[in-house]
Structures are given as structure tokens and as C-alpha cells.
N, C-alpha and C positions, 0 to 999 in steps of 0.2 A: 505494499498498500505507500504511498504519496501524498503529498497532501502540496500543491499548490496553492502557496500563503498569499499569492499577488497574481492575478485575473482580471482584464476585464471586459469578459463578456458581450457586458451591458452597452456596449459600445459602437457607435456605428458597422465595424469594420465587420462584424456578427450581423447585421440588420437582419439577411436573408437565409441566414442559418444557423441561430445561436441553439435553438433545440437541439438538432440534429450533434451539435459540437457539443454539448452536454452528453444526451445520451453516450456518444459515444466515450467520454471524459469517460463518465461514474461507470461504464461496461469495462470497462480496465485497470476501476477500482483506482483512481484519478481522484479523492475531493479540491473541491475549489475553494478560493474569500473573492468572490469576487466582488470589486474596489469600488468605490463610487468616487467621482472628481467632483462633482454637485451633485444639486435638491433633485436633478430629473435623473440621474445612472444611479443615483444614494438608492431612489423608490425600481429605476428599473430594476436594479439588483437583486432591490429586496420581493421586488415580486418574482422570480426568475428562481428565488430560494426556497419562498414558499410551497413550490410543483414539485422539488425535487430536494430527498436528502441524498445530501452529502456533498451541495450547495451552503456558500452560508458568504454574511455579506462584512463589509467595512462601511459606512458613510461619510463621507467630509467633505470638504471642495478643495481642493487641488491649491494650489498657492497661485498659479500663472491664471486659476476661474473667479480671483478679483479683480482683476483688469481686466476692462475689453482689449478685445485685442486681435492681431492676426498676428500669427506663426507658421514657419514648414519645419516640419519633423522630418530630416531624412539623416541616414542612412547608405553614403555611399554599394554598399551591398546586396539592401536590402531592395525590391524589384519594383516600385514604383519610391519618390515623396511626397509627403500626408500636409494637409494641408490641416490649421489646426485653426479653432476660431475660438474664443471665451468669449461670455456675456457681461463680465466685472460683475458674477452673481454676491450680492447682501449676504449676509450671516444670519439666518434669522434661528431662534437659539431654540424657541417653542418647537421649532417642526422638524430637526432638528436632533432632537428628546422626545420628541415622538416614532421618533424612528426607532431611536439607540436601545429603545427598549425593547425592542422585540424581541427575541431570543436567538431569530436566526442573525441577529446582527451579533457578532462574534467582535469587529473593534471601532475603532474611529478614526478613518484615514478615504480616502489618501490626505492629508494636511501635513504642513511642515512647512519651506521654506529653501525659492527658489530662484538665485542671483546670478544665473545663468542667460534668462532670457528679454535684461535690462535693453531696451536701444536706447543711439543719446542724448533724444528728444527730449527721454523718461524725465522724469524729477523721480530719482532714483535713492536718495533717502528716503519719499514720503513712502514708495512704495515698498518699501525694504517694512518698513516702521504698523503700516495694515498689515503687508503678512506677520509680522511680529504680532500684532491684536488678535488676529484673528486667530495664531495658533495653540496661543493664550489661553482662547473663547475655547476653545476645545480643548484641549487640556483639561479644562475647567470641568466640561461635558462628561471625559472620562471621565472624571475620579467620579461624577454625578453618580453615574449608571455602573463606577466599577468596571470596568473594561479595556484594552492595551490601546494601545494606539497605532498604529502607522502612518512613518515618516516619511517622507518627502523632503531628503535634499540635494542641492543643487549647487556650490562653490560657497557654503555657508556651514559650513561643519561647525565652525568656531560660535559663533552666533550662535547656530540647533544647541552647541552641547550647555551655553553660558542657559541658557532658555530650562534645557531640562535640571542643570544642575539645580533652579533656581527656583525652579515651578518640577518637583516632583509629582512623578504619574502614580501613583499608587500601584495597576498593575503590571507598570510598563510596557514596551511593545518594539517593534523591532525597525528595524533603518533600510528600510526599504533601502532594494536596487542599488548597496553599499560600492563605490569604487573609489574610497581612501585608502589608506595606508595603514599596516597591519596598529601603529602605532597610536593613531585617527581611529579606529576598531578596537583596540583598547579601555580606551576612554570610556567607552560609550557599550561596551561589558562590561568596565566596573560600576556604569551606574543599577546593567543588569536587563540593559537593553540587547537581546542577541540582532545574528549581522542578519540579512538577509541576502542572497547570491543570486542569480538568473543567471538568464542567456550570453551577458560580455565577455565572464569567465575562461568563455567559452573559445571566445575571439583569438588568443595566445596564447603565451605565455604571460602577459603581465598580470594578472594577477597568482597566479602559480604560489609564490610569497606568501599571498594572502594567504585563500584555504593551504599551506602547511602550518601558517601559525595561527590560527583561529580555529579551536577549537571543536571536536565536533556537535558539542553541548552550548553550545554558542549562534550554531548557525540553526538558520532555515530555507527552504529554499523557495525559488518563486520562480514566473514568464516572463511578470508584466506583460500579457498577452493584449493584443498582436504585436507587438510592441517587440524586438531584442530577440531576435530570433536567434536558440541556438544555433553553433555548429552541429551534424551535415545538414542541419536543413534551411540553411541559412541561406536569406529570399521565395521563402513562406512566408507566409504570416502565420503569424506566432499562436500557437494550439496550451492546452495545459499542459496535457500528454505527455510532448515536448522539455515539461522542468526534469526528463528520467535524464534527456541528458547533459541537465544542470548537473544530477547527484552522478550521475556516469564520470564527467573530467572530473567530481571535488577529490570521486577512490582514487584513478589516474595519481593525478597529482601526491595524495596522502597516501600510498600505496594499501588502500583495502580494500576490502570486496567491494563492491553495489551495494548489498545489500543491508551491509554492516552499515554507512551513506542515509539507507533511505530508512531503513528503524531509525539511527538515534533522529534527524531533522523531520519524521509523520512524528514523536514522541514529542519534540520539543514542541512545533507548534499544536499538535494535541494539548498538549497543557499547559502551554498560554491561550491558544484561545480559550478552551476550557468542551473541544471540540469530544 
């Protein structure tokens, strides 16, 4: 059994076949945490989860959705460039609290800080302040409902660490799609957080040192599908069943069996999310 702790089957990339993908995924013994990036996708994730055992939910606002903008996501190895448009969502506490209370919701997320996508004309300090303000609101929400938090962070690990140190999340959570050094990972691990690894680690040897040094007990597996498709499926739309390739890479680098990676990371996810 595997758990993809961070997927987006509620995104438009699956608008024509979401239920077929979910069925196939569950039949292969992969459980999924379907993650919202705004209110609409959080609601959709919950609608899917109510219909399927083995499908769970995180609800939140991705930091990029706090600003009305349009940007392109492009990986040279992907099939095509993806245009992403955000509306500048306003945090509505009571609406998110209602969602978060549902037993199928196992985490608050994805929420956090993203300092990567600022444009030269942006009021950067104002946008950073807004992201920190809303992230703090979601930390409070996580503590009210006593659920872990699923954190997006890009080019902001120092600010993230400072916020988590000063504003503890009772149930801790996951630093999703981690791309920092082991030194940085260790700081978050010491705060009680797990490190989320996905297809990025299969793209070469860049993250082999991180894989070797992070203990299995401190990591969970994810895909971030439809993005970040792991090797050898690079170029295809990512799906939760491809989380097995992340497990395979970790096993190879650590010199252990895939079964051990699957067992320990699955137990980590079960324990953290109460699955």
C-alpha cells in the first residue's frame, strides 16, 4: 500500500476523467490526499472524497491564489506549458472552518509562502505581508480543528521557519515538495515536521544527498499531480499511481528495498493524518 499525500485530482487537468483516475488509483492500492488550492477546488476535493474510501482531503488557499495574476508553469520536459490564472481569493474563515470540520478533511493546505513568482512591477513587501497574514490564519484554523498543516514553500524557507517556530501548529504537518538542503530540512524536522518528496527527486542526482540524509521516519511520498511527473513517466500527465517511482528512487539511493520505503512512509502518513 502507498499513500500519495499530495495530489490535485480536483484540478482541470482531470476534468474529463477524474473518476476513472480515482478508480484506477484505488484499485492499485494507492490512497490519496486530494489537496485544494482555493475554496472551489477544496470543495471539489471533498465532493470526490465523500464518494470514495481511500480518498482524503486538505483544504486551503495556495499563496499564489491570494493575488489576481496570470503566469505560466513550464518544465522543459513536460508535454506543454500550463497557463495558470488566479483570482485573488479572500480568506473566508467560517467557510473554511465548515469544510475543515468534515472527517474526510485530514489536513489544512495547501497553504504557505511563495516568493518565487513575483513580477518586477509588484509591491513585493505588501504581497509577502499578505501571504504571511493568511498563512497565520490557516495555522490558527489548523489548531482549532486539531489537524496537521500541508505547507507550500518556494524561496521562503527562512520566513517559513520563523513563522512556524513562533506560531506552533499543534499537529505539525508536511513541508510539501521540499527542494532545500538537508541542513534546512533538519531544522523543520526538529520542529516536528515531515518532509514531502515527489517526482523532482527522480530528475537526476541533485537530491540524492538529501534522500540519504533524511531518515525514512521523517518523510512522506507525494506526486503533486498533475505536475512534476517522475522519471520514467516524464512527459505524461502525472497521476497518483506514479508515486511508486518516487518510492523506487528513494530505495535505490538508500540501498534498501522498495517495500521498506513503502511501509515506513505509509505508516508516517497514516499516523500524521489519522488515516
